[in-house]
VEXMAR-810053 format. One line per 8 residues: number of its first residue (from 1); their letters; for each residue x, y, z of C-alpha. Coordinates in pm, whole numbers, m for minus. Layout:
NUM> A> X/Y/Z | ...
//
This chain:
1> XXXXXXXX> 15137/m11868/21027 | 15431/m11807/20784 | 15247/m11514/20626 | 15183/m11354/20967 | 15550/m11393/21062 | 15660/m11221/20743 | 15429/m10931/20807 | 15549/m10904/21166
9> XXXXXXXX> 15908/m10862/21057 | 15822/m10539/20873 | 15614/m10381/21153 | 15687/m10267/21502 | 15680/m10527/21770 | 15338/m10449/21901 | 15195/m10466/21550 | 15367/m10801/21502
17> XXXXXXXX> 15204/m10931/21816 | 14865/m10831/21685 | 14929/m11012/21357 | 15038/m11329/21531 | 14723/m11330/21738 | 14444/m11474/21521 | 14149/m11316/21687 | 14252/m10952/21645
25> XXXXXXXX> 14351/m11036/21286 | 14017/m11184/21202 | 13842/m10893/21356 | 14050/m10636/21167 | 14003/m10818/20833 | 13633/m10878/20868 | 13559/m10583/20651 | 13752/m10739/20355
33> XXXXXXXX> 13565/m11070/20363 | 13349/m11158/20064 | 13025/m11347/20085 | 13073/m11710/20178 | 13288/m11674/20489 | 13170/m11791/20830 | 13290/m11787/21198 | 13009/m12021/21308
41> XXXXXXXX> 12920/m11803/21610 | 12559/m11829/21512 | 12585/m12166/21348 | 12632/m12264/20983 | 12286/m12165/20882 | 12354/m11801/20946 | 12630/m11818/20682 | 12407/m12000/20433
49> XXXXXXXX> 12603/m12322/20483 | 12418/m12647/20426 | 12459/m13006/20520 | 12475/m13239/20219 | 12154/m13434/20187 | 12327/m13740/20042 | 12616/m13794/20282 | 12636/m14042/20569
57> XXXXXXXX> 12608/m13815/20873 | 12614/m13444/20970 | 12873/m13195/21087 | 12805/m13087/21448 | 12803/m12718/21550 | 12988/m12635/21872 | 12883/m12305/22026 | 13086/m12103/22272
65> XXXXXXXX> 12768/m12002/22458 | 12650/m12360/22508 | 12806/m12643/22701 | 12942/m12938/22506 | 13069/m13285/22568 | 13412/m13231/22419 | 13728/m13301/22619 | 13861/m12998/22805
73> XXXXXXXX> 14173/m12984/22593 | 13966/m12909/22284 | 13967/m12538/22171 | 13709/m12300/22308 | 13474/m12105/22088 | 13225/m12180/21807 | 13317/m12412/21518 | 13203/m12722/21323
81> XXXXXXXX> 13323/m13062/21437 | 13292/m13437/21357 | 13335/m13703/21626 | 13487/m14008/21449 | 13405/m14242/21732 | 13036/m14209/21659 | 13061/m14335/21301 | 13184/m14627/21098
89> XXXXXXXX> 13502/m14620/20895 | 13456/m14474/20550 | 13145/m14276/20634 | 13148/m13916/20520 | 12992/m13583/20623 | 12985/m13286/20383 | 12932/m12919/20458 | 12852/m12709/20153
97> XXXXXXXX> 12944/m12341/20119 | 12721/m12108/19921 | 12760/m12113/19543 | 12996/m11838/19431 | 13005/m11671/19091 | 13274/m11413/19051 | 13477/m11304/18752 | 13794/m11279/18958
105> XXXXXXXX> 14035/m11472/19172 | 13917/m11584/19513 | 14127/m11690/19806 | 13957/m11899/20068 | 14141/m11964/20394 | 14020/m12157/20695 | 14129/m12311/21024 | 14130/m12686/21085
113> XXXXXXXX> 14247/m12947/21329 | 14248/m13327/21352 | 14281/m13435/21715 | 14273/m13759/21910 | 14346/m13804/22277 | 14557/m14111/22203 | 14726/m13956/21904 | 14538/m14187/21661
121> XXXXXXXX> 14425/m14094/21315 | 14075/m13952/21338 | 14021/m13944/20961 | 14066/m13721/20658 | 13959/m13366/20579 | 13890/m13322/20204 | 13825/m13000/20016 | 13617/m13039/19700
129> XXXXXXXX> 13523/m12777/19445 | 13211/m12840/19237 | 13171/m12634/18922 | 12836/m12549/18765 | 12659/m12803/18986 | 12843/m13078/18812 | 12965/m13402/18962 | 13202/m13408/19254
137> XXXXXXXX> 13557/m13442/19141 | 13845/m13573/19346 | 13954/m13349/19636 | 14178/m13059/19543 | 14326/m13056/19893 | 14320/m13292/20187 | 14487/m13361/20513 | 14484/m13682/20717
145> XXXXXXXX> 14618/m13804/21051 | 14674/m13640/21388 | 14760/m13264/21364 | 14742/m13165/21733 | 14493/m12964/21933 | 14593/m12628/21789 | 14426/m12464/21497 | 14615/m12469/21164
153> XXXXXXXX> 14547/m12240/20864 | 14522/m12333/20497 | 14412/m12146/20191 | 14254/m12229/19857 | 14335/m12032/19544 | 14026/m12069/19325 | 14037/m11928/18972 | 13687/m11898/18828
161> XXXXXXXX> 13562/m11691/18543 | 13217/m11574/18467 | 12969/m11714/18386 | 13095/m12026/18563 | 12999/m12085/18926 | 13157/m12304/19186 | 13090/m12437/19531 | 13343/m12535/19798
169> XXXXXXXX> 13261/m12844/20005 | 13429/m12953/20332 | 13419/m13331/20363 | 13514/m13527/20676 | 13584/m13899/20623 | 13607/m14134/20921 | 13915/m14353/20938 | 13952/m14706/21059
177> XXXXXXXX> 14066/m14593/21407 | 13729/m14432/21480 | 13884/m14211/21746 | 13926/m13833/21757 | 13780/m13519/21609 | 13788/m13328/21282 | 13705/m12955/21313 | 13694/m12645/21089
185> XXXXXXXX> 13652/m12279/21178 | 13691/m11922/21059 | 13631/m11972/20687 | 13717/m11658/20493 | 13649/m11580/20128 | 13893/m11310/20021 | 13874/m11108/19705 | 14249/m11092/19656
193> XXXXXXXX> 14504/m11359/19566 | 14632/m11604/19815 | 14979/m11560/19942 | 15076/m11923/20000 | 14898/m12098/19711 | 14951/m12020/19342 | 14672/m11895/19119 | 14625/m12041/18769
201> XXXXXXXX> 14567/m11830/18465 | 14263/m11909/18249 | 14290/m12260/18109 | 14183/m12270/17746 | 13992/m12541/17556 | 14185/m12797/17353 | 14055/m12938/17024 | 14214/m13241/16857
209> XXXXXXXX> 14116/m13508/16609 | 14038/m13850/16745 | 14339/m14067/16780 | 14578/m13778/16836 | 14751/m13665/17156 | 14590/m13378/17346 | 14803/m13139/17559 | 14683/m12903/17830
217> XXXXXXXX> 14926/m12629/17947 | 14856/m12475/18288 | 15031/m12147/18382 | 15035/m12048/18750 | 15169/m11751/18953 | 15322/m11783/19294 | 15643/m11832/19480 | 15802/m12174/19511
225> XXXXXXXX> 15496/m12335/19358 | 15698/m12530/19103 | 15785/m12782/19371 | 15423/m12839/19473 | 15223/m13142/19371 | 15060/m13084/19028 | 14798/m13282/18835 | 14524/m13243/18575
233> XXXXXXXX> 14185/m13332/18716 | 13899/m13458/18502 | 13548/m13368/18594 | 13456/m13734/18648 | 13733/m13763/18910 | 14022/m13904/18705 | 14362/m13747/18778 | 14627/m13714/18507
241> XXXXXXXX> 14985/m13668/18630 | 15194/m13378/18507 | 15407/m13453/18207 | 15644/m13156/18226 | 15694/m12838/18436 | 15885/m12529/18334 | 15967/m12201/18514 | 15877/m11902/18311
249> XXXXXXXX> 16019/m11653/18569 | 16060/m11636/18943 | 15684/m11589/19001 | 15536/m11788/18709 | 15568/m12147/18587 | 15402/m12371/18325 | 15291/m12732/18361 | 15206/m12958/18062
257> XXXXXXXX> 14962/m13248/18073 | 14936/m13494/17781 | 14648/m13728/17697 | 14751/m14007/17460 | 14545/m14094/17147 | 14225/m13945/17270 | 13885/m14066/17156 | 13533/m13942/17193
265> XXXXXXXX> 13520/m14101/17536 | 13800/m13870/17651 | 13601/m13561/17562 | 13530/m13390/17897 | 13616/m13095/18126 | 13963/m13077/18277 | 14128/m12839/18532 | 14470/m12790/18683
273> XXXXXXXX> 14532/m12853/19053 | 14834/m12783/19273 | 14865/m12875/19638 | 15101/m12813/19926 | 15082/m12832/20300 | 14982/m12467/20311 | 14696/m12499/20068 | 14589/m12568/19716
281> XXXXXXXX> 14521/m12390/19388 | 14265/m12491/19125 | 14202/m12356/18777 | 13886/m12321/18580 | 13752/m12618/18382 | 13858/m12629/18017 | 13699/m12855/17760 | 13877/m13123/17565
289> XXXXXXXX> 13705/m13131/17224 | 13767/m13449/17027 | 13674/m13426/16660 | 13595/m13747/16471 | 13767/m13753/16132 | 13506/m13789/15858 | 13423/m14125/15701 | 13174/m14196/15419
297> XXXXXXXX> 12862/m14385/15514 | 12816/m14562/15183 | 13071/m14739/14963 | 13158/m14605/14621 | 12917/m14687/14342 | 13030/m14883/14037 | 12942/m14709/13712 | 13141/m14910/13457
305> XXXXXXXX> 13375/m15208/13433 | 13615/m15344/13175 | 13908/m15584/13162 | 14155/m15310/13271 | 13947/m15030/13425 | 13678/m14951/13682 | 13463/m14640/13679 | 13326/m14535/14019
313> XXXXXXXX> 13128/m14258/14184 | 13274/m14147/14519 | 12934/m14129/14694 | 13086/m13914/14975 | 12802/m13673/15051 | 12689/m13858/15362 | 12957/m13897/15627 | 13012/m14011/15982
321> XXXXXXXX> 13231/m13773/16184 | 13306/m13402/16174 | 13376/m13166/15890 | 13469/m12968/15706 | 13603/m13184/15421 | 13922/m13043/15278 | 14042/m13348/15079 | 13893/m13653/14902
329> XXXXXXXX> 14100/m13955/14807 | 14036/m14298/14648 | 14221/m14590/14800 | 14222/m14922/14615 | 14402/m15253/14627 | 14374/m15610/14511 | 14184/m15815/14763 | 14450/m16083/14734
337> XXXXXXXX> 14742/m15841/14757 | 14906/m15633/15027 | 14983/m15311/14837 | 14755/m15008/14840 | 14740/m14707/14613 | 14576/m14374/14689 | 14468/m14114/14436 | 14348/m13762/14522
345> XXXXXXXX> 14016/m13688/14357 | 13856/m13352/14286 | 13551/m13475/14096 | 13241/m13681/14189 | 13354/m13973/13967 | 13687/m14135/13907 | 13824/m14395/13665 | 14089/m14643/13780
353> XXXXXXXX> 14314/m14745/13490 | 14578/m15012/13421 | 14410/m15282/13625 | 14454/m15657/13580 | 14178/m15856/13408 | 13950/m16073/13619 | 14097/m15938/13940 | 13902/m15847/14248
361> XXXXXXXX> 13964/m15500/14385 | 13865/m15332/14706 | 13793/m14960/14664 | 13738/m14713/14947 | 13705/m14336/14982 | 13913/m14133/15231 | 13799/m13792/15364 | 14017/m13541/15548
369> XXXXXXXX> 13927/m13255/15784 | 14160/m12984/15921 | 14418/m13068/16182 | 14669/m13335/16244 | 14515/m13679/16205 | 14216/m13527/16027 | 14200/m13809/15770 | 13926/m14044/15869
377> XXXXXXXX> 13908/m14415/15834 | 13836/m14548/15487 | 13469/m14577/15408 | 13286/m14901/15336 | 13455/m15092/15058 | 13329/m15151/14710 | 13450/m15499/14622 | 13427/m15559/14253
385> XXXXXXXX> 13607/m15749/13981 | 13731/m15647/13642 | 13617/m15838/13339 | 13812/m16124/13188 | 14019/m16066/12880 | 14030/m16303/12585 | 14286/m16585/12631 | 14628/m16492/12505
393> XXXXXXXX> 14679/m16793/12282 | 14564/m17144/12203 | 14688/m17431/12423 | 14984/m17620/12296 | 14962/m17966/12141 | 14820/m18230/12371 | 15061/m18478/12520 | 14931/m18831/12567
401> XXXXXXXX> 15038/m18954/12907 | 14863/m19291/12915 | 14653/m19502/12680 | 14430/m19778/12809 | 14140/m19969/12664 | 13870/m19736/12788 | 14055/m19424/12900 | 14314/m19181/12777
409> XXXXXXXX> 14517/m18960/13011 | 14621/m18626/12862 | 14884/m18376/12978 | 14938/m18019/12867 | 15122/m17711/12976 | 15024/m17539/13294 | 14761/m17280/13216 | 14865/m16975/13413
417> XXXXXXXX> 14693/m16643/13445 | 14921/m16498/13181 | 14762/m16738/12930 | 14402/m16756/13046 | 14374/m16384/13131 | 14096/m16489/13360 | 14082/m16666/13691 | 13754/m16826/13593
425> XXXXXXXX> 13804/m17042/13289 | 13706/m17381/13161 | 13923/m17648/13011 | 13718/m17874/12791 | 13834/m18185/12610 | 13620/m18268/12310 | 13643/m18608/12145 | 13465/m18805/11877
433> XXXXXXXX> 13502/m19149/11727 | 13336/m19384/11480 | 13264/m19751/11525 | 13104/m20020/11318 | 12734/m20036/11239 | 12737/m19659/11172 | 12786/m19590/11539 | 12950/m19260/11630
441> XXXXXXXX> 12977/m19043/11936 | 13094/m18691/12006 | 13113/m18530/12347 | 13293/m18263/12545 | 13409/m18302/12903 | 13485/m18022/13146 | 13815/m18085/13319 | 13964/m17959/13641
449> XXXXXXXX> 14214/m17691/13533 | 14422/m17744/13845 | 14466/m18117/13795 | 14807/m18216/13659 | 14653/m18478/13435 | 14319/m18502/13264 | 14148/m18832/13193 | 13887/m18912/12930
457> XXXXXXXX> 13692/m19216/13046 | 13429/m19449/12900 | 13590/m19477/12559 | 13542/m19783/12338 | 13845/m20012/12315 | 14049/m20044/11999 | 13901/m19730/11846 | 14054/m19421/11687
465> XXXXXXXX> 13958/m19123/11902 | 14006/m18761/11795 | 14091/m18527/12083 | 14124/m18151/12112 | 14136/m17911/12403 | 13936/m17589/12428 | 14028/m17307/12666 | 13728/m17086/12737
473> XXXXXXXX> 13665/m16783/12952 | 13371/m16541/12952 | 13538/m16323/12689 | 13655/m16580/12434 | 13794/m16923/12357 | 14101/m17087/12204 | 14117/m17440/12060 | 14413/m17672/12020
481> XXXXXXXX> 14484/m17888/11718 | 14315/m18230/11697 | 14511/m18538/11800 | 14407/m18888/11689 | 14476/m19170/11932 | 14382/m19536/11917 | 14267/m19688/12243 | 14413/m20016/12356
489> XXXXXXXX> 14247/m20355/12315 | 14031/m20498/12590 | 13866/m20827/12666 | 13580/m20880/12423 | 13215/m20850/12504 | 12988/m21151/12534 | 12881/m21359/12239 | 12529/m21245/12145
497> XXXXXXXX> 12274/m21464/12314 | 12042/m21453/12015 | 12316/m21578/11788 | 12362/m21900/11985 | 12188/m22184/11807 | 12207/m22548/11900 | 12088/m22835/11688 | 12024/m23153/11884
505> XXXXXXXX> 12081/m23512/11784 | 12073/m23824/11993 | 12441/m23831/12079 | 12571/m23501/11945 | 12491/m23131/11936 | 12579/m22886/11663 | 12642/m22539/11811 | 12704/m22222/11615
513> XXXXXXXX> 12735/m21857/11719 | 12841/m21514/11599 | 13126/m21283/11690 | 13068/m21054/11992 | 12902/m20726/11912 | 13190/m20557/12094 | 13505/m20745/11995 | 13716/m20471/12159
521> XXXXXXXX> 14012/m20578/11954 | 14108/m20875/11737 | 13944/m21204/11834 | 14209/m21471/11875 | 14003/m21773/11980 | 13678/m21902/12122 | 13651/m22126/12423 | 13349/m22345/12486
529> XXXXXXXX> 13311/m22534/12810 | 13021/m22770/12859 | 12887/m23017/13108 | 12570/m23214/13163 | 12331/m23071/13416 | 12035/m23310/13401 | 11907/m23612/13207 | 11581/m23789/13148
537> XXXXXXXX> 11770/m24113/13192 | 11849/m24160/13561 | 12134/m24390/13468 | 12329/m24104/13308 | 12580/m23936/13545 | 12545/m23554/13544 | 12800/m23452/13805 | 13111/m23487/13594
545> XXXXXXXX> 13372/m23212/13542 | 13318/m22971/13252 | 13498/m23021/12927 | 13655/m22744/12722 | 13690/m22698/12349 | 13891/m22418/12184 | 13822/m22286/11836 | 14023/m22049/11623
553> XXXXXXXX> 13907/m21693/11571 | 13745/m21775/11236 | 13555/m22084/11358 | 13216/m21999/11503 | 13065/m22346/11518 | 13142/m22685/11664 | 12997/m23034/11679 | 13003/m23195/12021
561> XXXXXXXX> 13015/m23573/11988 | 12971/m23870/12218 | 12694/m23718/12423 | 12427/m23896/12617 | 12077/m23903/12466 | 11804/m23718/12655 | 12058/m23514/12850 | 12066/m23138/12894
569> XXXXXXXX> 12408/m22983/12846 | 12504/m22634/12954 | 12746/m22457/12722 | 12955/m22153/12816 | 13116/m21977/12525 | 13348/m21682/12544 | 13576/m21500/12308 | 13934/m21389/12366
577> XXXXXXXX> 14166/m21111/12254 | 14525/m21052/12353 | 14388/m20897/12674 | 14213/m21215/12778 | 13873/m21374/12774 | 13552/m21177/12793 | 13237/m21275/12978 | 13079/m21605/12889
585> XXXXXXXX> 12738/m21654/12736 | 12547/m21967/12830 | 12293/m22181/12653 | 12126/m22506/12751 | 12072/m22769/12480 | 11914/m23110/12532 | 12004/m23406/12314 | 11728/m23606/12159
593> XXXXXXXX> 11627/m23920/12333 | 11703/m24253/12163 | 11465/m24528/12100 | 11491/m24806/12357 | 11714/m25097/12270 | 11527/m25424/12236 | 11693/m25759/12279 | 11810/m25926/11962
601> XXXXXXXX> 11542/m26169/11845 | 11731/m26255/11526 | 11764/m26632/11502 | 11574/m26674/11829 | 11230/m26829/11829 | 11022/m26621/12069 | 10713/m26840/12014 | 10639/m27054/12313
609> XXXXXXXX> 10300/m27202/12215 | 10061/m27171/11927 | 9697/m27262/11876 | 9457/m27199/11595 | 9358/m26858/11735 | 9647/m26772/11967 | 10022/m26760/11980 | 10220/m26725/12303
617> XXXXXXXX> 10551/m26534/12278 | 10831/m26452/12520 | 10862/m26078/12586 | 11195/m25953/12709 | 11239/m25603/12860 | 11408/m25332/12654 | 11706/m25115/12755 | 11625/m24742/12792
625> XXXXXXXX> 11848/m24489/12610 | 11808/m24128/12715 | 11464/m24165/12865 | 11288/m24431/13067 | 11057/m24681/12897 | 10706/m24537/12878 | 10520/m24842/12746 | 10547/m25176/12565
633> XXXXXXXX> 10319/m25245/12271 | 10226/m25566/12088 | 10133/m25506/11726 | 9958/m25764/11510 | 9998/m25733/11135 | 9784/m25944/10902 | 9979/m26115/10628 | 9856/m26065/10272
641> XXXXXXXX> 9999/m26261/9987 | 10040/m25953/9768 | 10204/m25736/10040 | 10582/m25708/10060 | 10719/m25869/10366 | 10873/m25614/10613 | 11226/m25658/10731 | 11242/m25670/11108
649> XXXXXXXX> 11584/m25514/11131 | 11523/m25208/10912 | 11154/m25162/10957 | 10974/m24851/11065 | 10779/m24899/11381 | 10409/m24845/11416 | 10380/m24494/11549 | 10003/m24452/11529
657> XXXXXXXX> 9815/m24679/11769 | 9517/m24847/11598 | 9261/m25054/11782 | 9125/m25369/11637 | 8784/m25211/11574 | 8937/m24916/11389 | 9160/m25145/11189 | 8858/m25351/11077
665> XXXXXXXX> 8651/m25047/10987 | 8935/m24850/10827 | 9110/m25132/10652 | 9435/m25086/10842 | 9688/m25367/10793 | 9770/m25379/11165 | 9625/m25322/11505 | 9757/m25285/11858
673> XXXXXXXX> 9674/m25592/12054 | 9806/m25467/12385 | 9992/m25183/12561 | 10178/m25282/12874 | 10321/m25047/13142 | 10698/m25087/13183 | 10649/m25204/13539 | 10466/m25513/13410
681> XXXXXXXX> 10778/m25636/13237 | 11070/m25614/13477 | 11201/m25945/13340 | 11122/m26178/13047 | 10761/m26301/13058 | 10525/m26488/12819 | 10235/m26314/12651 | 9951/m26472/12456
689> XXXXXXXX> 9841/m26291/12145 | 9470/m26349/12084 | 9378/m26404/12448 | 9062/m26198/12398 | 9153/m25951/12675 | 9182/m25571/12686 | 9513/m25408/12774 | 9517/m25031/12837
697> XXXXXXXX> 9215/m24987/12608 | 9341/m25216/12333 | 9143/m25539/12267 | 9351/m25852/12203 | 9105/m26051/11989 | 9159/m26417/11892 | 9347/m26466/11571 | 9172/m26599/11263
705> XXXXXXXX> 9292/m26952/11201 | 9291/m26915/10825 | 9501/m26597/10827 | 9871/m26538/10875 | 10006/m26280/11116 | 10334/m26109/11205 | 10369/m26035/11572 | 10576/m25722/11659
713> XXXXXXXX> 10704/m25613/11998 | 10754/m25233/12044 | 10919/m25039/12328 | 10837/m24669/12352 | 11012/m24386/12541 | 10833/m24050/12566 | 10939/m23727/12735 | 10777/m23389/12693
721> XXXXXXXX> 10701/m23361/12321 | 10942/m23624/12199 | 10865/m23992/12155 | 11095/m24264/12029 | 10989/m24620/11949 | 11188/m24932/11877 | 11022/m25244/11746 | 11113/m25594/11646
729> XXXXXXXX> 10925/m25882/11489 | 10925/m26159/11740 | 10697/m26419/11580 | 10499/m26512/11270 | 10179/m26721/11273 | 10098/m26894/10948 | 9740/m26940/10822 | 9577/m27284/10879
737> XXXXXXXX> 9512/m27495/10564 | 9247/m27732/10721 | 8948/m27672/10942 | 9076/m27694/11289 | 8929/m27931/11530 | 8808/m27736/11820 | 8661/m27885/12134 | 8477/m27590/12278
745> XXXXXXXX> 8371/m27546/12634 | 8001/m27642/12652 | 7907/m27361/12885 | 8071/m27093/12674 | 7943/m27248/12350 | 7587/m27224/12480 | 7626/m26853/12537 | 7767/m26806/12191
753> XXXXXXXX> 7477/m26999/12032 | 7226/m26783/12218 | 7390/m26471/12076 | 7385/m26608/11723 | 7024/m26720/11757 | 6916/m26376/11876 | 7085/m26208/11585 | 6927/m26451/11337
761> XXXXXXXX> 6584/m26398/11487 | 6613/m26024/11450 | 6708/m26059/11085 | 6415/m26289/11015 | 6170/m26048/11184 | 6290/m25769/10960 | 6249/m25988/10650 | 5906/m26098/10761
769> XXXXXXXX> 5785/m25741/10802 | 5925/m25652/10464 | 5734/m25940/10303 | 5410/m25842/10470 | 5439/m25493/10325 | 5507/m25634/9981 | 5209/m25866/10002 | 4973/m25586/10091
777> XXXXXXXX> 5093/m25363/9805 | 5086/m25626/9539 | 4765/m25817/9601 | 4703/m25884/9235 | 5020/m26077/9189 | 5015/m26252/9525 | 5047/m26604/9393 | 5328/m26543/9154
785> XXXXXXXX> 5512/m26318/9384 | 5457/m26562/9673 | 5634/m26824/9466 | 5916/m26584/9384 | 5939/m26464/9745 | 5961/m26820/9872 | 6238/m26887/9626 | 6424/m26581/9729
793> XXXXXXXX> 6372/m26667/10090 | 6520/m27008/10052 | 6818/m26865/9864 | 6885/m26603/10133 | 6854/m26863/10407 | 7100/m27080/10230 | 7352/m26795/10203 | 7301/m26697/10563
801> XXXXXXXX> 7359/m27049/10683 | 7674/m27073/10477 | 7799/m26743/10615 | 7727/m26850/10969 | 7911/m27173/10910 | 8217/m26983/10788 | 8211/m26744/11080 | 8189/m27018/11327
809> XXXXXXXX> 8474/m27200/11166 | 8699/m26893/11231 | 8623/m26876/11603 | 8810/m27046/11885 | 8807/m27010/12258 | 9162/m26913/12395 | 9075/m26806/12751 | 8771/m26893/12951
817> XXXXXXXX> 8719/m26541/13082 | 8613/m26342/12770 | 8387/m26461/12486 | 8482/m26376/12130 | 8250/m26351/11833 | 8363/m26262/11481 | 8055/m26305/11270 | 7864/m26160/10986
825> XXXXXXXX> 7741/m25890/11224 | 8093/m25743/11260 | 8071/m25630/10902 | 7743/m25451/10969 | 7866/m25234/11256 | 7723/m25450/11533 | 7919/m25493/11849 | 8127/m25808/11848
833> XXXXXXXX> 8062/m25853/12219 | 7711/m25963/12315 | 7576/m26018/12663 | 7582/m26369/12792 | 7206/m26414/12776 | 7063/m26768/12789 | 6954/m26918/12462 | 6576/m26881/12433
841> XXXXXXXX> 6404/m27037/12131 | 6171/m26795/11969 | 5872/m26831/11745 | 5768/m26526/11555 | 5443/m26527/11351 | 5431/m26904/11333 | 5798/m26937/11238 | 5964/m27272/11282
849> XXXXXXXX> 6284/m27276/11481 | 6539/m27518/11345 | 6844/m27586/11562 | 7153/m27695/11387 | 7432/m27812/11607 | 7792/m27902/11542 | 8020/m28009/11818 | 7789/m27875/12088
857> XXXXXXXX> 7736/m27557/11884 | 7405/m27482/11729 | 7233/m27213/11518 | 6875/m27106/11524 | 6721/m27061/11180 | 6376/m26918/11157 | 6176/m26937/10845 | 5811/m26940/10745
//
């Protein structure tokens, strides 16, 4: 309406009236319309307008020739309308104009109204411009709220340039009030510039490197447009506010839009938009081109390395980003440092000099393209390390911090990088020493270089140890001078077990030993503690406290006196230095048992009774010493006139038991008459020697009346493999000078006679058979030889009778239980004990049996 008023001021009044009336104006300008305009008389389809297929509802065509439901106050005629009350808030209807493609400036004006009977907000009318069938951007113009029931005009200044195409879209959006109408009419597409809205000049593309600021400058023509609303609109709908506006002249102004630190994601199409109440202007889309600064794909390649240099190949042929490459640089730094150095490179390889040995470096390649910020990010790093250099010098002299018996603590100067010339180095302490018995050891120990003190362990005490330190890195080594240190004394080792030797006696033990194999210093003394732990003699106490004996360093033996016989003593021996006693070595030694102690029979007559063949003595129990009594023995020794008489006090006891039979056959001077268990003699008791009984396998035969005997009493103690015997002579029986008168027991004498008669008969049978054989062989001399044989026979009978008389004279009956016979047959290996058979007279081959009796004893003599 402002444009029509201005034109009316310059024309006559009737012309002004025509201009102010819209209908004559539209009719007069119809010939200047371009394709795309529409009056909607025949509906939108006649103008090639289309409803959007993807909106929420449709625009409704109101025709002047057809009745409608609209309120009467609504305008008459044909137009497009939306009834907000029929739709939900936020729903939209879009009406699309035909696509236009012109290489010029278009001006599109149209009529619109937003009406509600109650004056409420019916919604919003949006104008959108889609370019090249792209996405819908934000509206370039809009109006919202109640505008009245009269038509209002607005215009759009669209600047497009071939070959781009655009499409104008009218969008009605229902508000929350859901009351009223939104209508459009008389859309005109003019081929000349708009009068009320500015037109933008062509907007050019902008190219920047990523990370830089991008600036679009929009230049527009029009009056008073500098005060309009301005923004930069992105194709995806984002709006960027104007950064700066500037008037070029009274009909042209410039607006600047700045995008901060753009990236690839900001690369898009942008256009300038201005809006006022009278309309809106929109420019063409220009492209924001974001170039990615180049960056190598691969890290540099290491070609050579030394203590102070690194040789690399840039390896920059493959890149990420955009070219062209106008500059190559090498950036390097210590991985542990914060500084960085950059060197420009114009060759495929590069050598970095003056580097530190054994230092890790990070090396990257930088590439630069044209434009501000064209230097890309550094490429992947090559992390490598220079070689070590040989240590600068040998370590200084070692300082001994602490000396102990088995360890030495060593200090030295701090080994910094300026000495080692390598971060990876070893500190080694080498030592060697010699000991006795040709023993030596040499070893090297790796130490912790960061430790303030270094300790050498497991050294022998009291030994000269040579120490030196070696500093080593991969490129060389340096050694310090040797230092000789003597370790401190320590407690000695144990006395060698094999050197302990104990010699046992009955009441003492001789113990000797050797010095410890590891004296670990100077031996000052030996200590021996001992105590009894067990004894064969139950009367010996073994629970007493231990006793201790100390010997000087040069005394390795000791005699332990006043010990109990048959007792095991446990000895603990240990050596000592100034540091104390070492571990003890133990040995168990058992004293020898002692012979039992017999009562003193000196001057005491132990004989209680004596007969021709027996002697009864009083046996008194012995006292055990070191071992319990095992047995008592009675020994009978025959007295011979030419044998030296044994002393009872200093005699040697009879160790070998001899039975009576073995003594007779072997000619032994003694025999064991009895062996009594110790339990049989708990107190003094009589014992008869010659009682013709058997005691523990030993026969106690009657004594010969015509012989003299010494009677000995022995007590024996025996444990394990040791036996001790004590004996004493307790009685002496003298030989009888006259034939003893013996009154035998008739019953027993009969048995004895029967035995003698049987033996005699057997002898005579043998002689008889021998004579028969002789008679048969020597028939020719039978008479003479018969006379001689008879003579011999009488002589032999005479001798036999005499022998039998002597044997009988030596016999006596001591006890009624066992018979005893010591006869001529004993000397011919016949058993001295014969069965108690009854005496049966015998007659062999007409022999005569002659019975000779003496004191109820009789002999049977058979002869021809």
